[in-house]
Residue frames as a rotation matrix with the C-alpha (Angstrom) as fourth column:
MET 1
-0.265 -0.761 0.592 20.68
-0.666 -0.299 -0.683 8.25
0.697 -0.576 -0.428 -32.86
ALA 2
-0.027 0.184 -0.982 20.92
0.407 0.900 0.158 5.45
0.913 -0.395 -0.099 -30.29
LYS 3
0.574 0.288 0.767 19.82
-0.556 -0.551 0.623 6.10
0.602 -0.783 -0.156 -26.74
ALA 4
-0.594 -0.803 0.047 22.10
-0.534 0.351 -0.769 5.12
0.601 -0.482 -0.637 -23.90
GLN 5
0.230 0.636 -0.736 20.79
0.222 0.702 0.676 2.22
0.947 -0.319 0.021 -21.87
ILE 6
-0.144 -0.201 0.969 20.37
-0.858 -0.462 -0.224 3.07
0.493 -0.864 -0.106 -18.23
ALA 7
-0.637 -0.150 -0.756 21.07
0.136 0.944 -0.302 0.12
0.758 -0.295 -0.581 -15.98
PRO 8
0.505 0.859 0.088 18.26
-0.006 -0.098 0.995 -0.51
0.863 -0.503 -0.044 -13.46
ARG 9
-0.300 -0.604 0.739 19.26
-0.743 -0.338 -0.578 0.38
0.598 -0.722 -0.347 -9.94
THR 10
-0.168 0.161 -0.973 19.46
0.420 0.904 0.077 -2.42
0.892 -0.396 -0.220 -7.42
ARG 11
-0.171 0.247 0.954 17.68
-0.740 -0.672 0.041 -1.61
0.651 -0.698 0.298 -4.18
GLU 12
-0.949 -0.080 -0.304 17.09
0.147 0.741 -0.655 -3.35
0.278 -0.667 -0.692 -0.87
TYR 13
-0.183 0.965 0.188 13.47
-0.625 -0.262 0.736 -4.15
0.759 0.017 0.651 0.01
GLU 14
-0.974 0.076 0.211 11.60
-0.107 0.670 -0.734 -5.79
-0.197 -0.738 -0.645 2.84
ALA 15
-0.344 0.901 -0.266 8.24
-0.588 0.015 0.809 -7.45
0.732 0.434 0.525 2.47
ILE 16
-0.850 0.245 0.466 5.77
-0.291 0.519 -0.803 -8.99
-0.439 -0.819 -0.370 4.86
TYR 17
-0.424 0.798 -0.429 2.92
-0.541 0.157 0.826 -11.20
0.726 0.582 0.365 3.77
VAL 18
-0.559 0.380 0.737 0.17
-0.711 0.236 -0.662 -12.61
-0.426 -0.894 0.138 5.96
LEU 19
-0.790 0.274 -0.549 -1.29
-0.173 0.759 0.628 -16.04
0.588 0.591 -0.552 5.30
ARG 20
0.309 0.945 0.105 -4.66
-0.553 0.088 0.828 -17.36
0.774 -0.314 0.550 6.45
PRO 21
-0.095 -0.383 0.919 -4.42
-0.989 0.144 -0.043 -18.86
-0.116 -0.913 -0.392 9.97
ASP 22
0.428 0.338 0.838 -5.68
-0.341 0.919 -0.196 -22.25
-0.837 -0.202 0.508 8.77
VAL 23
0.409 -0.333 -0.850 -3.30
-0.907 -0.045 -0.419 -22.48
0.101 0.942 -0.321 5.80
ALA 24
0.992 -0.077 0.100 -2.23
0.073 0.996 0.044 -26.03
-0.103 -0.036 0.994 4.92
LYS 25
0.340 -0.940 0.000 1.43
0.005 0.002 1.000 -26.90
-0.940 -0.340 0.006 5.26
ASP 26
-0.192 -0.417 0.889 1.78
0.847 0.388 0.365 -27.75
-0.496 0.822 0.278 1.57
ASN 27
0.659 0.476 0.583 0.07
0.705 -0.661 -0.257 -24.50
0.263 0.580 -0.771 0.48
ALA 28
0.876 -0.415 -0.245 2.46
-0.189 -0.762 0.619 -22.45
-0.444 -0.496 -0.746 2.61
ALA 29
-0.031 -0.926 0.376 5.40
0.244 0.358 0.901 -24.35
-0.969 0.120 0.215 1.13
ARG 30
0.104 0.153 0.983 4.04
0.987 0.104 -0.120 -23.73
-0.120 0.983 -0.140 -2.40
ILE 31
0.952 0.255 0.167 3.79
0.268 -0.962 -0.059 -19.99
0.146 0.101 -0.984 -1.73
ALA 32
0.573 -0.808 -0.140 7.33
-0.193 -0.299 0.934 -19.95
-0.797 -0.508 -0.328 -0.30
SER 33
-0.198 -0.662 0.723 8.75
0.629 0.480 0.612 -21.71
-0.752 0.576 0.321 -3.34
ARG 34
0.494 0.446 0.746 6.85
0.856 -0.399 -0.328 -19.31
0.151 0.801 -0.579 -5.61
VAL 35
0.963 -0.181 -0.199 8.41
-0.099 -0.926 0.364 -16.33
-0.250 -0.331 -0.910 -3.77
GLU 36
0.136 -0.975 0.174 11.90
0.019 0.178 0.984 -17.83
-0.990 -0.131 0.043 -4.14
GLU 37
-0.093 -0.125 0.988 11.34
0.906 0.400 0.136 -18.55
-0.412 0.908 0.076 -7.82
VAL 38
0.783 0.463 0.415 10.00
0.600 -0.738 -0.309 -15.04
0.164 0.490 -0.856 -8.61
VAL 39
0.796 -0.538 -0.277 12.82
-0.278 -0.731 0.623 -13.23
-0.538 -0.419 -0.732 -6.83
GLY 40
-0.107 -0.885 0.453 15.43
0.172 0.432 0.885 -15.42
-0.979 0.173 0.106 -8.57
ARG 41
0.086 0.236 0.968 13.82
0.951 0.271 -0.150 -15.24
-0.297 0.933 -0.201 -12.01
GLU 42
0.884 0.350 0.311 13.61
0.428 -0.872 -0.237 -11.43
0.189 0.343 -0.920 -11.94
GLY 43
0.161 -0.933 0.320 17.29
0.347 -0.250 -0.904 -11.05
0.924 0.257 0.283 -11.03
GLY 44
0.432 0.024 0.902 16.87
-0.718 -0.596 0.360 -10.40
0.546 -0.803 -0.241 -7.31
LYS 45
-0.388 -0.593 -0.705 18.33
0.096 0.735 -0.671 -12.15
0.917 -0.328 -0.228 -4.33
LEU 46
0.782 0.620 -0.071 16.72
0.073 0.023 0.997 -13.13
0.620 -0.784 -0.027 -1.00
THR 47
-0.283 -0.911 0.301 18.88
-0.303 -0.213 -0.929 -12.03
0.910 -0.354 -0.216 1.95
LEU 48
-0.956 -0.001 0.294 16.67
-0.288 0.216 -0.933 -12.92
-0.063 -0.976 -0.206 4.95
VAL 49
-0.173 0.932 -0.319 13.51
-0.265 0.268 0.926 -14.95
0.949 0.245 0.201 5.55
GLU 50
-0.978 -0.048 0.204 11.76
-0.210 0.199 -0.957 -15.18
0.005 -0.979 -0.204 8.91
THR 51
-0.223 0.938 -0.266 8.52
0.256 0.319 0.912 -16.93
0.941 0.136 -0.311 9.76
TRP 52
-0.734 -0.031 0.679 6.97
-0.532 -0.595 -0.602 -15.03
0.423 -0.803 0.420 12.64
GLY 53
-0.893 0.395 -0.216 4.12
0.448 0.828 -0.338 -17.54
0.045 -0.399 -0.916 13.10
ARG 54
-0.020 0.987 0.157 0.46
0.764 -0.086 0.640 -17.03
0.645 0.132 -0.752 14.03
ARG 55
-0.914 -0.230 -0.335 -0.29
0.390 -0.728 -0.563 -13.59
-0.115 -0.645 0.755 15.40
LEU 56
0.077 0.952 -0.297 -3.35
0.769 -0.247 -0.590 -11.55
-0.635 -0.183 -0.751 16.17
LEU 57
-0.352 -0.107 0.930 -4.23
0.809 -0.535 0.245 -9.11
0.471 0.838 0.275 13.38
ALA 58
-0.984 -0.026 -0.178 -4.87
0.112 -0.865 -0.490 -5.46
-0.141 -0.502 0.853 14.24
TYR 59
-0.218 0.956 -0.195 -8.31
-0.803 -0.289 -0.522 -5.75
-0.555 0.043 0.830 12.63
PRO 60
0.137 0.313 0.940 -10.27
0.155 0.930 -0.333 -8.59
-0.978 0.191 0.079 11.01
VAL 61
-0.465 -0.289 -0.837 -9.25
-0.799 -0.268 0.538 -9.30
-0.380 0.919 -0.106 7.42
THR 62
-0.310 0.493 -0.813 -11.78
-0.641 0.523 0.562 -11.34
0.702 0.696 0.154 5.43
LYS 63
0.669 0.716 0.199 -13.32
-0.553 0.301 0.776 -12.50
0.496 -0.629 0.598 8.73
HIS 64
0.375 -0.628 -0.682 -9.96
0.637 0.709 -0.303 -13.73
0.674 -0.321 0.666 10.10
LYS 65
0.975 -0.007 0.222 -8.69
-0.168 -0.677 0.716 -12.45
0.145 -0.736 -0.662 13.41
ARG 66
0.373 -0.893 0.253 -5.29
-0.163 0.206 0.965 -14.15
-0.913 -0.401 -0.068 13.19
GLY 67
0.926 -0.154 -0.344 -2.73
-0.334 0.087 -0.939 -14.70
0.175 0.984 0.029 10.45
VAL 68
0.571 -0.809 0.139 0.63
0.666 0.556 0.498 -16.36
-0.480 -0.192 0.856 9.78
TYR 69
0.855 -0.305 -0.421 3.26
-0.390 -0.911 -0.133 -13.67
-0.343 0.278 -0.897 9.23
VAL 70
0.462 -0.778 0.426 6.29
0.842 0.535 0.063 -14.19
-0.277 0.330 0.902 6.93
TYR 71
0.722 -0.325 -0.610 9.04
-0.225 -0.945 0.238 -11.54
-0.654 -0.034 -0.756 6.69
LEU 72
0.571 -0.538 0.620 11.33
0.818 0.439 -0.373 -11.23
-0.071 0.720 0.691 3.65
LYS 73
0.465 -0.500 -0.730 14.35
-0.283 -0.866 0.413 -9.08
-0.839 0.015 -0.544 2.91
PHE 74
0.352 -0.322 0.879 15.67
0.812 0.573 -0.115 -9.03
-0.466 0.754 0.463 -0.63
VAL 75
-0.289 -0.470 -0.834 17.62
-0.191 -0.825 0.531 -6.98
-0.938 0.312 0.149 -3.16
GLY 76
-0.311 0.180 0.933 16.56
0.875 0.437 0.208 -6.35
-0.370 0.881 -0.293 -6.74
THR 77
-0.983 0.039 0.178 14.97
0.067 -0.833 0.549 -3.91
0.170 0.552 0.817 -9.13
GLY 78
-0.544 0.839 0.028 11.44
-0.730 -0.456 -0.509 -2.56
-0.414 -0.297 0.860 -9.25
SER 79
-0.102 0.499 -0.861 10.44
-0.787 0.489 0.377 -5.41
0.609 0.716 0.343 -11.55
VAL 80
-0.783 -0.199 -0.590 11.13
0.171 0.843 -0.510 -7.89
0.599 -0.500 -0.626 -8.73
VAL 81
-0.885 0.463 -0.047 8.70
-0.112 -0.309 -0.944 -6.01
-0.452 -0.831 0.326 -6.45
SER 82
-0.252 0.855 -0.454 5.93
-0.946 -0.316 -0.069 -5.76
-0.202 0.412 0.888 -9.03
GLU 83
-0.201 0.138 -0.970 6.21
-0.509 0.831 0.224 -9.43
0.837 0.538 -0.097 -10.01
LEU 84
-0.920 -0.140 -0.367 6.37
0.232 0.560 -0.795 -10.58
0.317 -0.817 -0.482 -6.36
GLU 85
-0.730 0.681 -0.053 3.27
-0.354 -0.444 -0.823 -8.55
-0.584 -0.582 0.566 -5.46
ARG 86
-0.171 0.656 -0.735 1.44
-0.955 0.074 0.288 -9.79
0.243 0.751 0.614 -8.56
ASN 87
-0.437 -0.064 -0.897 2.12
-0.114 0.993 -0.016 -13.40
0.892 0.095 -0.441 -7.54
LEU 88
-0.972 0.113 -0.207 1.07
0.223 0.155 -0.962 -12.80
-0.077 -0.981 -0.176 -3.91
ARG 89
-0.551 0.805 -0.220 -2.14
-0.757 -0.594 -0.272 -11.12
-0.350 0.016 0.937 -5.11
MET 90
-0.156 0.480 -0.863 -3.11
-0.755 0.506 0.417 -14.30
0.637 0.717 0.284 -7.02
GLN 91
-0.779 -0.198 -0.595 -2.78
0.151 0.862 -0.485 -16.58
0.609 -0.467 -0.641 -3.99
ASP 92
0.236 0.968 0.082 -6.01
-0.017 -0.081 0.997 -17.25
0.972 -0.237 -0.002 -2.11
ASP 93
0.477 -0.073 -0.876 -4.17
0.804 0.439 0.401 -18.06
0.355 -0.896 0.268 1.12
VAL 94
-0.706 -0.707 -0.035 -2.44
0.677 -0.661 -0.324 -14.62
0.205 -0.253 0.946 1.25
LEU 95
0.324 0.839 -0.436 -4.57
0.919 -0.389 -0.067 -12.14
-0.226 -0.379 -0.897 3.22
LYS 96
0.975 -0.075 -0.208 -2.27
-0.088 -0.995 -0.053 -9.09
-0.203 0.069 -0.977 3.01
TYR 97
0.265 -0.952 0.155 1.20
0.964 0.268 -0.004 -8.09
-0.037 0.151 0.988 1.84
LEU 98
0.979 -0.053 -0.197 3.38
-0.043 -0.998 0.053 -5.01
-0.199 -0.044 -0.979 2.04
THR 99
0.321 -0.910 0.262 6.72
0.937 0.265 -0.225 -4.15
0.136 0.318 0.938 0.42
ILE 100
0.946 -0.083 -0.313 8.95
0.027 -0.943 0.333 -1.27
-0.322 -0.323 -0.890 1.52
LYS 101
0.539 -0.815 0.212 12.14
0.307 -0.045 -0.951 0.08
0.785 0.577 0.226 -0.06
LEU 102
0.754 -0.337 -0.563 14.97
0.593 -0.018 0.805 0.26
-0.282 -0.941 0.186 2.50
ARG 103
0.074 -0.824 -0.562 18.04
-0.033 -0.566 0.824 1.50
-0.997 -0.043 -0.069 0.57
ASP 104
0.939 0.133 -0.319 19.10
-0.298 -0.156 -0.942 2.54
-0.175 0.979 -0.107 -2.91
ASP 105
0.486 -0.796 -0.360 22.21
-0.683 -0.089 -0.725 1.48
0.545 0.598 -0.587 -4.89
ILE 106
0.571 -0.280 0.772 23.13
-0.481 0.648 0.591 -1.89
-0.666 -0.708 0.235 -3.42
ASP 107
-0.162 -0.706 -0.690 26.10
-0.974 0.227 -0.002 -3.75
0.158 0.672 -0.724 -4.90
LEU 108
0.824 0.560 -0.087 25.03
-0.549 0.827 0.120 -7.36
0.139 -0.051 0.989 -5.53
GLY 109
0.357 -0.766 -0.535 28.64
-0.027 0.564 -0.826 -8.58
0.934 0.309 0.180 -5.79
SER 110
-0.628 -0.684 0.371 29.56
-0.349 -0.179 -0.920 -7.53
0.695 -0.707 -0.126 -2.26
LEU 111
0.161 0.821 0.548 26.42
-0.944 -0.035 0.329 -8.97
0.289 -0.570 0.769 -0.71
GLU 112
-0.860 -0.440 -0.259 27.02
-0.313 0.855 -0.415 -11.96
0.404 -0.275 -0.872 1.61
VAL 113
0.187 0.958 0.218 24.06
-0.925 0.097 0.367 -14.23
0.330 -0.271 0.904 2.38
LYS 114
-0.772 -0.363 0.521 24.07
-0.560 0.776 -0.289 -17.21
-0.300 -0.515 -0.803 4.71
PRO 115
-0.716 0.502 -0.485 22.04
-0.148 0.570 0.808 -20.18
0.683 0.650 -0.334 3.37
GLU 116
-0.589 0.514 -0.624 20.29
0.797 0.495 -0.345 -20.71
0.132 -0.700 -0.702 6.73
ASP 117
-0.745 0.282 -0.604 19.03
0.051 -0.880 -0.472 -17.08
-0.665 -0.383 0.642 6.65
VAL 118
-0.541 0.518 -0.662 17.04
-0.838 -0.401 0.371 -17.61
-0.074 0.755 0.651 3.46
LYS 119
-0.903 0.247 -0.351 15.44
0.174 0.958 0.226 -20.95
0.392 0.143 -0.909 4.37
PHE 120
-0.192 0.925 0.328 11.66
-0.722 -0.360 0.591 -20.89
0.665 -0.123 0.737 4.73
GLU 121
-0.905 -0.055 0.422 10.43
-0.374 0.573 -0.729 -22.60
-0.202 -0.818 -0.539 7.90
ALA 122
-0.669 0.709 -0.224 7.53
0.400 0.597 0.695 -25.06
0.627 0.375 -0.683 7.75
ILE 123
-0.511 0.615 0.600 4.23
-0.754 -0.656 0.032 -23.71
0.413 -0.436 0.799 9.02
GLU 124
-0.977 0.164 -0.136 2.65
0.210 0.841 -0.498 -25.88
0.033 -0.516 -0.856 11.68
PRO 125
-0.194 0.974 0.114 -1.14
0.353 -0.039 0.935 -26.37
0.915 0.222 -0.336 11.87
PRO 126
-0.014 0.255 0.967 -2.95
-0.718 -0.675 0.168 -24.64
0.695 -0.692 0.193 14.75
ALA 127
-0.940 -0.341 -0.020 -2.53
-0.209 0.621 -0.756 -26.35
0.270 -0.706 -0.655 18.13
GLU 128
-0.441 0.804 -0.398 -5.46
0.661 0.591 0.462 -28.23
0.607 -0.060 -0.792 19.63
GLY 129
-0.149 0.361 -0.920 -5.92
0.911 -0.311 -0.270 -25.69
-0.384 -0.879 -0.283 22.43
GLU 130
-0.936 -0.261 -0.238 -5.68
0.156 -0.910 0.385 -22.72
-0.317 0.323 0.892 20.06
GLU 131
-0.114 0.952 -0.285 -8.92
-0.062 -0.293 -0.954 -20.91
-0.992 -0.091 0.092 19.42
VAL 132
-0.727 -0.011 0.686 -10.40
0.653 0.297 0.697 -21.89
-0.211 0.955 -0.209 16.05
GLU 133
-0.836 0.424 -0.348 -12.30
-0.446 -0.895 -0.019 -19.16
-0.319 0.139 0.937 14.30
GLU 134
-0.318 0.829 0.460 -15.97
0.326 0.551 -0.768 -19.88
-0.890 -0.095 -0.445 13.90
SER 135
-0.886 0.125 0.447 -17.61
0.426 -0.160 0.890 -19.85
0.182 0.979 0.089 10.51
ARG 136
-0.722 0.674 0.157 -20.75
-0.672 -0.737 0.072 -17.83
0.164 -0.054 0.985 9.94
GLU 137
0.021 0.755 -0.655 -22.83
-0.341 0.621 0.706 -21.04
0.940 0.209 0.270 9.73
ARG 138
-0.324 -0.230 -0.918 -21.46
0.673 0.626 -0.394 -22.22
0.665 -0.745 -0.048 13.05
GLU 139
-0.998 -0.059 0.001 -22.12
0.045 -0.768 -0.639 -18.85
0.038 -0.638 0.769 14.72
LEU 140
-0.458 0.888 -0.037 -25.72
-0.844 -0.421 0.333 -18.93
0.281 0.184 0.942 13.55
GLY 141
-0.338 0.288 0.896 -26.21
-0.549 0.713 -0.436 -22.54
-0.765 -0.639 -0.083 14.65
LEU 142
0.570 0.559 -0.603 -26.71
-0.806 0.237 -0.543 -23.88
-0.161 0.795 0.585 11.11
ASP 143
-0.280 -0.762 -0.584 -23.79
-0.738 0.560 -0.377 -26.27
0.614 0.325 -0.719 11.30
GLU 144
0.630 0.637 -0.443 -24.91
-0.259 0.711 0.654 -29.72
0.732 -0.297 0.613 12.54
SER 145
-0.065 -0.711 -0.700 -21.69
0.657 0.498 -0.566 -30.32
0.751 -0.497 0.435 14.48
ALA 146
-0.803 -0.153 0.575 -22.37
-0.233 -0.808 -0.541 -27.08
0.548 -0.569 0.614 16.39
LEU 147
0.189 0.958 0.218 -25.82
-0.757 0.001 0.654 -28.38
0.626 -0.288 0.725 17.32
ALA 148
0.515 -0.044 -0.856 -24.33
0.287 0.950 0.124 -31.61
0.808 -0.309 0.502 18.71
GLU 149
-0.484 -0.828 -0.284 -21.88
0.613 -0.089 -0.785 -29.65
0.625 -0.554 0.550 20.88
ARG 150
-0.387 0.402 0.830 -24.49
-0.439 -0.872 0.218 -27.20
0.811 -0.280 0.514 22.18
PRO 151
-0.999 0.046 0.015 -25.52
0.008 0.446 -0.895 -27.85
-0.048 -0.894 -0.446 25.78
ARG 152
-0.379 0.924 -0.057 -29.10
0.568 0.281 0.773 -29.03
0.730 0.261 -0.631 26.18
ARG 153
-0.816 0.234 0.528 -31.49
-0.506 -0.731 -0.459 -26.76
0.278 -0.642 0.715 28.05
ASP 154
-0.833 0.507 0.223 -34.32
0.158 0.603 -0.782 -28.02
-0.530 -0.616 -0.582 30.22
PHE 155
0.004 0.934 -0.357 -37.04
-0.251 -0.344 -0.905 -26.29
-0.968 0.093 0.233 28.24
ASP 156
-0.642 -0.271 -0.717 -35.93
-0.746 0.007 0.666 -27.67
-0.175 0.963 -0.207 24.82
ASP 157
-0.934 0.226 -0.277 -37.93
0.121 0.929 0.349 -30.89
0.336 0.293 -0.895 25.29
GLU 158
-0.710 0.684 -0.166 -40.96
0.173 -0.059 -0.983 -29.44
-0.683 -0.727 -0.076 27.08
GLU 159
-0.546 0.673 0.499 -44.36
0.715 0.064 0.696 -29.56
0.437 0.737 -0.516 25.44
PRO 160
-0.710 0.367 0.601 -46.81
-0.452 -0.892 0.011 -26.63
0.540 -0.264 0.799 25.96
GLU 161
-0.907 0.407 0.113 -49.27
0.088 0.444 -0.892 -27.27
-0.413 -0.799 -0.438 28.78
GLU 162
-0.615 0.716 0.331 -52.85
0.733 0.365 0.574 -28.17
0.290 0.596 -0.749 27.85
ASP 163
0.202 0.773 -0.602 -54.53
0.910 -0.376 -0.176 -25.55
-0.362 -0.512 -0.779 30.01
GLU 164
-0.602 -0.407 -0.687 -52.83
0.109 -0.894 0.434 -22.74
-0.791 0.187 0.582 28.07
ALA 165
0.520 0.853 0.050 -55.29
0.252 -0.097 -0.963 -21.19
-0.816 0.513 -0.266 25.67
PRO 166
-0.317 -0.599 0.735 -54.12
0.915 0.011 0.404 -20.99
-0.250 0.800 0.545 22.06
ASP 167
-0.920 -0.078 -0.384 -54.24
0.004 -0.982 0.190 -17.62
-0.392 0.173 0.903 20.37
ALA 168
-0.006 0.999 -0.033 -57.75
0.179 -0.032 -0.983 -16.44
-0.984 -0.012 -0.179 19.61
ALA 169
0.105 0.003 -0.994 -56.70
-0.818 -0.568 -0.088 -15.17
-0.565 0.823 -0.057 16.21
SER 170
-0.832 -0.491 -0.258 -55.66
-0.551 0.673 0.493 -18.65
-0.068 0.552 -0.831 15.07
GLU 171
-0.706 0.606 0.367 -59.12
0.394 0.766 -0.509 -20.14
-0.589 -0.214 -0.779 15.85
GLU 172
0.084 0.766 -0.637 -61.12
-0.348 -0.576 -0.739 -17.63
-0.934 0.284 0.218 13.82
GLU 173
-0.156 -0.048 0.987 -62.18
0.785 0.600 0.153 -18.92
-0.599 0.798 -0.056 10.44
PRO 174
-0.946 -0.208 -0.250 -61.97
0.019 -0.804 0.595 -16.62
-0.324 0.558 0.764 7.45
SER 175
-0.090 0.996 -0.006 -65.35
0.172 0.010 -0.985 -15.33
-0.981 -0.089 -0.172 6.33
């Protein structure tokens, strides 16, 4: 006996993914094109894309205090969501992502989408005045460029005075 095929239900979803704050322009564009490709390949349709830009994170994520937020709204089946999240998980520049179901039973035929609403905006590099996060090496003073920028202190160049007595323990010879 043949089983009746149940058509997958089309639902409306929204997703937000957060990129590293120092993401290169071409890497952000590559991730955006991957998102478009995955949603289209799995039978979904993007309805809205917004780039919210660099924002402060609520808590540090992999030692980053800021991130580049991208908001998506799309329609599709559950396979679109699982494939999209699998692709975002594989990207090193993606810090976090979250997908939420908004509505059930959406009719794809009646859905109107403006082309300018689904266009990904280019991500600009951080501005010169914007605070750059310090690496662990730089914080500890192991980075040579950090040493060059460090202000000199008066006592850095001073030699110990001759009238100071060296430690008595260092002069004793082992017996």
